[in-house]
C-alpha positions as CSV (number, residue, x, y, z in Angstrom):
1,X,92.7,17.2,-84.4
2,X,90.6,15.5,-87.1
3,X,88.4,12.6,-86.3
4,X,90.8,10.0,-87.6
5,X,93.8,9.1,-85.4
6,X,97.0,9.2,-87.5
7,X,99.6,8.4,-84.8
8,X,99.9,6.6,-81.5
9,X,102.5,6.8,-78.7
10,X,104.3,3.6,-77.7
11,X,106.2,3.3,-74.4
12,X,109.1,0.8,-74.3
13,X,110.4,0.4,-70.8
14,X,114.1,0.2,-70.0
15,X,115.3,-3.4,-70.3
16,X,112.0,-4.6,-71.7
17,X,111.8,-6.8,-74.7
18,X,108.3,-5.6,-75.7
19,X,106.4,-2.4,-75.4
20,X,104.5,-1.9,-72.2
21,X,101.9,0.8,-73.2
22,X,100.2,2.3,-76.2
23,X,98.4,5.7,-76.0
24,X,96.4,8.0,-78.2
25,X,98.2,11.1,-76.8
26,X,101.5,12.1,-75.3
27,X,99.5,13.6,-72.4
28,X,97.9,10.3,-71.5
29,X,101.2,8.5,-71.8
30,X,103.0,10.9,-69.6
31,X,100.4,10.6,-66.8
32,X,100.9,6.8,-66.8
33,X,104.7,7.1,-67.0
34,X,104.7,9.6,-64.1
35,X,102.3,7.5,-62.0
36,X,104.6,4.5,-61.9
37,X,107.9,6.5,-62.1
38,X,108.9,4.6,-65.3
39,X,112.2,4.7,-67.2
40,X,112.3,4.1,-71.0
41,X,111.4,5.7,-74.3
42,X,108.1,7.0,-75.6
43,X,107.9,7.1,-79.4
44,X,105.3,8.3,-81.8
45,X,104.3,5.8,-84.5
46,X,102.2,6.2,-87.6
47,X,99.0,4.1,-87.7
48,X,98.4,1.6,-90.5
49,X,101.9,2.1,-91.8
50,X,105.3,0.5,-91.0
51,X,108.1,2.9,-89.9
52,X,110.2,1.7,-92.8
53,X,107.6,2.8,-95.4
54,X,106.9,6.0,-93.4
55,X,110.6,6.9,-93.4
56,X,111.0,6.2,-97.1
57,X,107.8,8.2,-98.0
58,X,108.9,11.2,-95.9
59,X,112.5,11.0,-97.2
60,X,113.9,10.4,-93.7
61,X,115.6,7.3,-95.0
62,X,117.0,6.3,-98.4
63,X,118.1,2.8,-99.3
64,X,121.8,2.7,-100.0
65,X,122.5,-1.0,-100.2
66,X,120.6,-4.2,-101.1
67,X,120.6,-5.5,-97.5
68,X,118.3,-2.6,-96.6
69,X,115.6,-4.1,-98.7
70,X,115.7,-7.4,-96.8
71,X,113.1,-8.6,-94.2
72,X,115.6,-8.7,-91.4
73,X,116.5,-5.1,-91.9
74,X,112.9,-3.9,-92.3
75,X,111.6,-5.8,-89.2
76,X,114.2,-4.1,-87.0
77,X,114.0,-0.7,-88.6
78,X,113.6,2.4,-86.4
79,X,113.9,6.0,-87.4
80,X,115.5,8.9,-85.3
81,X,113.1,11.2,-87.1
82,X,110.1,9.8,-85.2
83,X,109.2,12.0,-82.2
84,X,110.5,10.3,-79.1
85,X,111.3,11.2,-75.5
86,X,113.4,9.5,-72.9
87,X,112.2,9.2,-69.3
88,X,114.1,8.4,-66.0
89,X,112.0,7.6,-63.0
90,X,108.9,9.2,-64.6
91,X,110.7,12.4,-65.6
92,X,111.3,13.4,-69.2
93,X,114.9,14.1,-70.1
94,X,115.4,17.5,-71.7
């Protein structure tokens, strides 16, 4: 790993409105998730870049209609191409 962190892992607990943990590695995140037997989704996010821009740059998403250029769309945008894992009671779903 180079000395500049390029991604982080964000945990969003089941039923939560906001994320409940941010980690520099999946290993650290999974230790915390297991310790408290949490359920939710752990997702890898780029640092210093919005997911919308990241998905466009990496060709994971292409704008197909004008509404996809609007703030409401961009502020709610997520991308299935982001690495993500689901957990139930602290155990990763396979």
